[in-house]
ZADO-1210 file (C-alpha; in nm, 4 decimals, padded with zeros to 6 digits):
<atoms>
<atom x="09.0144" y="06.4033" z="12.8767" code="UNK" pos="1"/>
<atom x="09.3819" y="06.2420" z="12.8178" code="UNK" pos="2"/>
<atom x="09.4719" y="06.2200" z="12.4623" code="UNK" pos="3"/>
<atom x="09.6137" y="05.9016" z="12.3553" code="UNK" pos="4"/>
<atom x="09.9293" y="05.9116" z="12.1540" code="UNK" pos="5"/>
<atom x="09.9318" y="05.7487" z="11.8120" code="UNK" pos="6"/>
<atom x="10.2296" y="05.4838" z="11.9349" code="UNK" pos="7"/>
<atom x="09.9798" y="05.3871" z="12.2297" code="UNK" pos="8"/>
<atom x="09.6942" y="05.3866" z="12.0146" code="UNK" pos="9"/>
<atom x="09.8777" y="05.1614" z="11.7479" code="UNK" pos="10"/>
<atom x="09.9835" y="04.9329" z="12.0481" code="UNK" pos="11"/>
<atom x="09.6331" y="04.9012" z="12.1900" code="UNK" pos="12"/>
<atom x="09.4908" y="04.8254" z="11.8361" code="UNK" pos="13"/>
<atom x="09.7442" y="04.5573" z="11.7697" code="UNK" pos="14"/>
<atom x="09.6500" y="04.4280" z="12.0941" code="UNK" pos="15"/>
<atom x="09.2938" y="04.3818" z="11.9943" code="UNK" pos="16"/>
<atom x="09.3657" y="04.2553" z="11.6799" code="UNK" pos="17"/>
<atom x="09.5955" y="03.9920" z="11.8474" code="UNK" pos="18"/>
<atom x="09.3504" y="03.8779" z="12.1001" code="UNK" pos="19"/>
<atom x="09.0680" y="03.8407" z="11.7928" code="UNK" pos="20"/>
<atom x="09.3312" y="03.6309" z="11.6168" code="UNK" pos="21"/>
<atom x="09.3463" y="03.3670" z="11.8966" code="UNK" pos="22"/>
<atom x="09.0496" y="03.1681" z="11.7549" code="UNK" pos="23"/>
<atom x="09.1719" y="02.8156" z="11.6069" code="UNK" pos="24"/>
<atom x="09.4982" y="02.8288" z="11.8301" code="UNK" pos="25"/>
<atom x="09.5883" y="02.5751" z="12.0408" code="UNK" pos="26"/>
<atom x="09.5424" y="02.6439" z="12.4006" code="UNK" pos="27"/>
<atom x="09.9166" y="02.6833" z="12.4450" code="UNK" pos="28"/>
<atom x="09.9268" y="02.9103" z="12.1467" code="UNK" pos="29"/>
<atom x="09.6451" y="03.1153" z="12.2857" code="UNK" pos="30"/>
<atom x="09.7708" y="03.1360" z="12.6055" code="UNK" pos="31"/>
<atom x="10.1041" y="03.2912" z="12.4316" code="UNK" pos="32"/>
<atom x="09.9586" y="03.5106" z="12.2174" code="UNK" pos="33"/>
<atom x="09.7056" y="03.6347" z="12.4541" code="UNK" pos="34"/>
<atom x="09.9910" y="03.7162" z="12.7180" code="UNK" pos="35"/>
<atom x="10.2159" y="03.8659" z="12.4825" code="UNK" pos="36"/>
<atom x="09.9160" y="04.1121" z="12.3399" code="UNK" pos="37"/>
<atom x="09.8212" y="04.2192" z="12.6962" code="UNK" pos="38"/>
<atom x="10.2024" y="04.2400" z="12.8190" code="UNK" pos="39"/>
<atom x="10.2566" y="04.4701" z="12.5101" code="UNK" pos="40"/>
<atom x="09.9923" y="04.7140" z="12.5591" code="UNK" pos="41"/>
<atom x="10.0732" y="04.7272" z="12.9432" code="UNK" pos="42"/>
<atom x="10.4575" y="04.7877" z="12.8689" code="UNK" pos="43"/>
<atom x="10.3893" y="05.0516" z="12.5871" code="UNK" pos="44"/>
<atom x="10.1484" y="05.2271" z="12.8104" code="UNK" pos="45"/>
<atom x="10.4051" y="05.2382" z="13.1060" code="UNK" pos="46"/>
<atom x="10.7073" y="05.3024" z="12.8944" code="UNK" pos="47"/>
<atom x="10.5298" y="05.6294" z="12.7351" code="UNK" pos="48"/>
<atom x="10.3789" y="05.7217" z="13.0803" code="UNK" pos="49"/>
<atom x="10.7328" y="05.7157" z="13.2574" code="UNK" pos="50"/>
<atom x="10.9022" y="05.9075" z="12.9969" code="UNK" pos="51"/>
<atom x="11.0305" y="05.5925" z="12.7996" code="UNK" pos="52"/>
<atom x="10.9648" y="05.4653" z="12.4596" code="UNK" pos="53"/>
<atom x="10.6542" y="05.2839" z="12.4165" code="UNK" pos="54"/>
<atom x="10.7809" y="05.0960" z="12.1664" code="UNK" pos="55"/>
<atom x="11.0641" y="04.9427" z="12.3951" code="UNK" pos="56"/>
<atom x="10.7811" y="04.9087" z="12.6567" code="UNK" pos="57"/>
<atom x="10.5892" y="04.7100" z="12.4365" code="UNK" pos="58"/>
<atom x="10.8576" y="04.4981" z="12.3300" code="UNK" pos="59"/>
<atom x="10.9663" y="04.3736" z="12.6997" code="UNK" pos="60"/>
<atom x="10.6012" y="04.3681" z="12.8124" code="UNK" pos="61"/>
<atom x="10.5260" y="04.1211" z="12.5168" code="UNK" pos="62"/>
<atom x="10.7975" y="03.9099" z="12.6107" code="UNK" pos="63"/>
<atom x="10.7023" y="03.8883" z="12.9651" code="UNK" pos="64"/>
<atom x="10.3464" y="03.8201" z="12.8996" code="UNK" pos="65"/>
<atom x="10.4123" y="03.5432" z="12.6184" code="UNK" pos="66"/>
<atom x="10.6139" y="03.3733" z="12.8952" code="UNK" pos="67"/>
<atom x="10.3418" y="03.4402" z="13.1597" code="UNK" pos="68"/>
<atom x="10.0733" y="03.2967" z="12.9142" code="UNK" pos="69"/>
<atom x="10.2752" y="03.0034" z="12.8014" code="UNK" pos="70"/>
<atom x="10.3648" y="02.8966" z="13.1671" code="UNK" pos="71"/>
<atom x="09.9981" y="02.8639" z="13.2301" code="UNK" pos="72"/>
<atom x="09.9198" y="02.6800" z="12.9460" code="UNK" pos="73"/>
<atom x="10.2112" y="02.4233" z="13.0025" code="UNK" pos="74"/>
<atom x="10.0842" y="02.3456" z="13.3397" code="UNK" pos="75"/>
<atom x="09.6972" y="02.3217" z="13.2705" code="UNK" pos="76"/>
<atom x="09.6991" y="02.1808" z="12.9133" code="UNK" pos="77"/>
<atom x="09.8012" y="01.8420" z="13.0053" code="UNK" pos="78"/>
<atom x="09.5470" y="01.8307" z="13.2766" code="UNK" pos="79"/>
<atom x="09.2966" y="01.9707" z="13.0377" code="UNK" pos="80"/>
<atom x="09.3668" y="01.6899" z="12.7788" code="UNK" pos="81"/>
<atom x="09.3615" y="01.4240" z="13.0699" code="UNK" pos="82"/>
<atom x="09.0412" y="01.5260" z="13.1996" code="UNK" pos="83"/>
<atom x="08.8618" y="01.5371" z="12.8394" code="UNK" pos="84"/>
<atom x="08.9788" y="01.2023" z="12.7672" code="UNK" pos="85"/>
<atom x="08.8704" y="01.0778" z="13.1283" code="UNK" pos="86"/>
<atom x="08.4906" y="01.2471" z="13.0897" code="UNK" pos="87"/>
<atom x="08.4413" y="01.1763" z="12.7128" code="UNK" pos="88"/>
<atom x="08.1054" y="00.9992" z="12.6780" code="UNK" pos="89"/>
<atom x="07.9775" y="01.0940" z="13.0495" code="UNK" pos="90"/>
<atom x="07.8137" y="01.4267" z="12.9852" code="UNK" pos="91"/>
<atom x="08.0543" y="01.6266" z="13.1862" code="UNK" pos="92"/>
<atom x="08.2156" y="01.9250" z="13.0101" code="UNK" pos="93"/>
<atom x="08.5846" y="02.0535" z="13.0461" code="UNK" pos="94"/>
<atom x="08.6480" y="02.3923" z="12.9848" code="UNK" pos="95"/>
<atom x="08.9168" y="02.6884" z="13.0496" code="UNK" pos="96"/>
<atom x="08.7848" y="02.9897" z="13.2392" code="UNK" pos="97"/>
<atom x="08.8455" y="03.3512" z="13.1381" code="UNK" pos="98"/>
<atom x="09.0343" y="03.3810" z="13.4814" code="UNK" pos="99"/>
<atom x="09.2541" y="03.0836" z="13.3827" code="UNK" pos="100"/>
<atom x="09.1085" y="02.7981" z="13.5563" code="UNK" pos="101"/>
<atom x="09.0352" y="02.4623" z="13.4705" code="UNK" pos="102"/>
<atom x="08.6738" y="02.3965" z="13.5240" code="UNK" pos="103"/>
<atom x="08.5145" y="02.0358" z="13.4857" code="UNK" pos="104"/>
<atom x="08.1081" y="02.0610" z="13.5438" code="UNK" pos="105"/>
<atom x="07.9549" y="01.7229" z="13.5988" code="UNK" pos="106"/>
<atom x="07.5745" y="01.6726" z="13.5698" code="UNK" pos="107"/>
<atom x="07.3526" y="01.4962" z="13.8155" code="UNK" pos="108"/>
<atom x="07.3234" y="01.1929" z="13.6174" code="UNK" pos="109"/>
<atom x="07.6932" y="01.1307" z="13.6722" code="UNK" pos="110"/>
<atom x="07.7592" y="01.2470" z="13.9893" code="UNK" pos="111"/>
<atom x="07.4592" y="01.2236" z="14.2432" code="UNK" pos="112"/>
<atom x="07.1112" y="01.0653" z="14.2460" code="UNK" pos="113"/>
<atom x="06.8249" y="01.3123" z="14.3382" code="UNK" pos="114"/>
<atom x="06.8551" y="01.4140" z="14.7034" code="UNK" pos="115"/>
<atom x="07.1732" y="01.2258" z="14.7745" code="UNK" pos="116"/>
<atom x="07.5303" y="01.3248" z="14.8550" code="UNK" pos="117"/>
<atom x="07.6639" y="00.9896" z="14.7684" code="UNK" pos="118"/>
<atom x="07.9114" y="00.9850" z="14.4804" code="UNK" pos="119"/>
<atom x="07.7706" y="00.7769" z="14.1659" code="UNK" pos="120"/>
<atom x="07.9851" y="00.4953" z="14.0381" code="UNK" pos="121"/>
<atom x="07.9995" y="00.6874" z="13.7025" code="UNK" pos="122"/>
<atom x="08.1878" y="01.0049" z="13.8802" code="UNK" pos="123"/>
<atom x="08.4372" y="00.7682" z="14.0566" code="UNK" pos="124"/>
<atom x="08.6672" y="00.7043" z="13.7366" code="UNK" pos="125"/>
<atom x="08.6500" y="01.1065" z="13.6717" code="UNK" pos="126"/>
<atom x="08.7724" y="01.2009" z="14.0046" code="UNK" pos="127"/>
<atom x="09.0312" y="00.9012" z="14.0142" code="UNK" pos="128"/>
<atom x="09.1873" y="01.0619" z="13.7001" code="UNK" pos="129"/>
<atom x="09.1540" y="01.4084" z="13.8462" code="UNK" pos="130"/>
<atom x="09.3298" y="01.3033" z="14.1506" code="UNK" pos="131"/>
<atom x="09.6272" y="01.0932" z="13.9937" code="UNK" pos="132"/>
<atom x="09.7561" y="01.4006" z="13.8012" code="UNK" pos="133"/>
<atom x="09.7640" y="01.6244" z="14.1132" code="UNK" pos="134"/>
<atom x="10.0340" y="01.4257" z="14.2748" code="UNK" pos="135"/>
<atom x="10.2679" y="01.5839" z="14.0207" code="UNK" pos="136"/>
<atom x="10.1292" y="01.9179" z="14.0562" code="UNK" pos="137"/>
<atom x="10.1618" y="01.9760" z="14.4374" code="UNK" pos="138"/>
<atom x="10.1091" y="02.3538" z="14.4236" code="UNK" pos="139"/>
<atom x="09.7716" y="02.3546" z="14.2151" code="UNK" pos="140"/>
<atom x="09.4669" y="02.4103" z="14.4360" code="UNK" pos="141"/>
<atom x="09.0910" y="02.2599" z="14.4037" code="UNK" pos="142"/>
<atom x="08.7431" y="02.4271" z="14.4617" code="UNK" pos="143"/>
<atom x="08.4688" y="02.1982" z="14.4703" code="UNK" pos="144"/>
<atom x="08.1073" y="02.3794" z="14.4415" code="UNK" pos="145"/>
<atom x="07.7722" y="02.1724" z="14.4314" code="UNK" pos="146"/>
<atom x="07.4438" y="02.2903" z="14.3075" code="UNK" pos="147"/>
<atom x="07.1090" y="02.1998" z="14.3288" code="UNK" pos="148"/>
<atom x="06.7459" y="02.2499" z="14.1409" code="UNK" pos="149"/>
<atom x="06.5010" y="02.4839" z="14.2748" code="UNK" pos="150"/>
<atom x="06.2917" y="02.1869" z="14.4151" code="UNK" pos="151"/>
<atom x="06.2571" y="02.2210" z="14.7868" code="UNK" pos="152"/>
<atom x="06.3665" y="02.5053" z="15.0027" code="UNK" pos="153"/>
<atom x="06.6766" y="02.6744" z="15.0734" code="UNK" pos="154"/>
<atom x="06.6885" y="02.4876" z="15.4191" code="UNK" pos="155"/>
<atom x="06.7281" y="02.1860" z="15.2169" code="UNK" pos="156"/>
<atom x="06.8947" y="02.2692" z="14.9132" code="UNK" pos="157"/>
<atom x="07.1864" y="02.4718" z="15.0837" code="UNK" pos="158"/>
<atom x="07.3101" y="02.1983" z="15.3405" code="UNK" pos="159"/>
<atom x="07.2716" y="01.9314" z="15.0434" code="UNK" pos="160"/>
<atom x="07.4706" y="02.1562" z="14.7833" code="UNK" pos="161"/>
<atom x="07.7465" y="02.1524" z="15.0452" code="UNK" pos="162"/>
<atom x="07.7280" y="01.7845" z="15.1491" code="UNK" pos="163"/>
<atom x="07.7874" y="01.7055" z="14.7762" code="UNK" pos="164"/>
<atom x="08.0777" y="01.9237" z="14.7479" code="UNK" pos="165"/>
<atom x="08.1989" y="01.7834" z="15.0614" code="UNK" pos="166"/>
<atom x="08.1806" y="01.4154" z="14.9061" code="UNK" pos="167"/>
<atom x="08.4002" y="01.5074" z="14.6351" code="UNK" pos="168"/>
<atom x="08.6201" y="01.6803" z="14.8700" code="UNK" pos="169"/>
<atom x="08.6670" y="01.3333" z="15.1050" code="UNK" pos="170"/>
<atom x="08.7146" y="01.1176" z="14.7950" code="UNK" pos="171"/>
<atom x="08.9997" y="01.3404" z="14.6522" code="UNK" pos="172"/>
<atom x="09.1313" y="01.3369" z="15.0229" code="UNK" pos="173"/>
<atom x="09.0906" y="00.9486" z="15.0044" code="UNK" pos="174"/>
<atom x="09.3186" y="00.9540" z="14.7122" code="UNK" pos="175"/>
<atom x="09.5827" y="01.1526" z="14.8378" code="UNK" pos="176"/>
<atom x="09.5052" y="01.5029" z="14.7567" code="UNK" pos="177"/>
<atom x="09.5773" y="01.7371" z="15.0801" code="UNK" pos="178"/>
<atom x="09.2816" y="01.8617" z="15.2216" code="UNK" pos="179"/>
<atom x="09.4385" y="02.2141" z="15.2699" code="UNK" pos="180"/>
<atom x="09.4628" y="02.1983" z="14.8738" code="UNK" pos="181"/>
<atom x="09.0458" y="02.1669" z="14.8529" code="UNK" pos="182"/>
<atom x="08.7996" y="02.4437" z="14.9086" code="UNK" pos="183"/>
<atom x="08.4357" y="02.3333" z="14.8921" code="UNK" pos="184"/>
<atom x="08.0961" y="02.5507" z="14.8566" code="UNK" pos="185"/>
<atom x="07.7288" y="02.4996" z="14.8124" code="UNK" pos="186"/>
<atom x="07.5400" y="02.7310" z="14.6199" code="UNK" pos="187"/>
<atom x="07.2121" y="02.5672" z="14.6515" code="UNK" pos="188"/>
<atom x="06.9695" y="02.6692" z="14.3696" code="UNK" pos="189"/>
<atom x="07.1017" y="03.0124" z="14.3554" code="UNK" pos="190"/>
<atom x="07.3217" y="02.9726" z="14.0038" code="UNK" pos="191"/>
<atom x="07.1114" y="02.7619" z="13.7417" code="UNK" pos="192"/>
<atom x="07.2336" y="02.6882" z="13.4298" code="UNK" pos="193"/>
<atom x="06.8984" y="02.6090" z="13.2831" code="UNK" pos="194"/>
<atom x="06.5083" y="02.6971" z="13.3516" code="UNK" pos="195"/>
<atom x="06.3905" y="02.4997" z="13.6694" code="UNK" pos="196"/>
<atom x="06.0569" y="02.4978" z="13.4804" code="UNK" pos="197"/>
<atom x="06.1467" y="02.1321" z="13.2763" code="UNK" pos="198"/>
<atom x="06.2668" y="01.8155" z="13.4414" code="UNK" pos="199"/>
<atom x="06.5525" y="01.8472" z="13.1869" code="UNK" pos="200"/>
<atom x="06.6351" y="02.1949" z="13.3153" code="UNK" pos="201"/>
<atom x="06.6533" y="02.0596" z="13.6482" code="UNK" pos="202"/>
<atom x="06.8603" y="01.7765" z="13.5714" code="UNK" pos="203"/>
<atom x="07.1221" y="02.0205" z="13.4586" code="UNK" pos="204"/>
<atom x="07.1157" y="02.2453" z="13.7642" code="UNK" pos="205"/>
<atom x="07.1883" y="01.9632" z="13.9777" code="UNK" pos="206"/>
<atom x="07.5674" y="01.9564" z="13.9278" code="UNK" pos="207"/>
<atom x="07.9013" y="01.9783" z="14.0615" code="UNK" pos="208"/>
<atom x="08.1584" y="02.2073" z="13.9328" code="UNK" pos="209"/>
<atom x="08.5252" y="02.1548" z="14.0035" code="UNK" pos="210"/>
<atom x="08.8118" y="02.4031" z="13.9415" code="UNK" pos="211"/>
<atom x="09.1654" y="02.3808" z="13.9305" code="UNK" pos="212"/>
<atom x="09.4025" y="02.6645" z="13.9485" code="UNK" pos="213"/>
<atom x="09.7458" y="02.7594" z="14.0262" code="UNK" pos="214"/>
<atom x="09.8174" y="02.9834" z="14.3178" code="UNK" pos="215"/>
<atom x="09.8452" y="03.3521" z="14.3067" code="UNK" pos="216"/>
<atom x="10.2064" y="03.4643" z="14.3121" code="UNK" pos="217"/>
</atoms>
């Protein structure tokens, strides 16, 4: 088994502490701290493994990581706040995923009626706000995923979930978002977020998820 030097162990310990200390920070601060911590650990290990000084590698890696983490936050934070305002009181949730995507989860009472792929009026202002901000962020990509509850067969649910995602895509296209930026998928009833044994749970599972991400470098 490969032994970890004291310097490497110290950097790894500091990284864990830094990540644990992200609670209570803003998204921008959290992105900077997380990027710096991961960059420092990576730089230390690479520097030590290649014969350089772990401390020097940690400093360089930390600077690079901080910049990368902060760049994500600057690009995404404005959109996150915008979507939180647009969805306030609707029941939709706006979160940042672990892989740095912006996720908007829209429940059935906002998005679609049972068995329908026609966009409900309450969803339109949310999509209008989402589309309006993308004009100034032409590189960002969108993924729309439709879901159903377990009522009915896969032969019904799979195409229905896809049609719902396509309805959102078509709506965004009509508001100037290029079709080439939008990916759609239908998951049917395969990815429930609640029990399908109750009406409340089934309502939660009938949903649309919209993801916004930056292209990979």
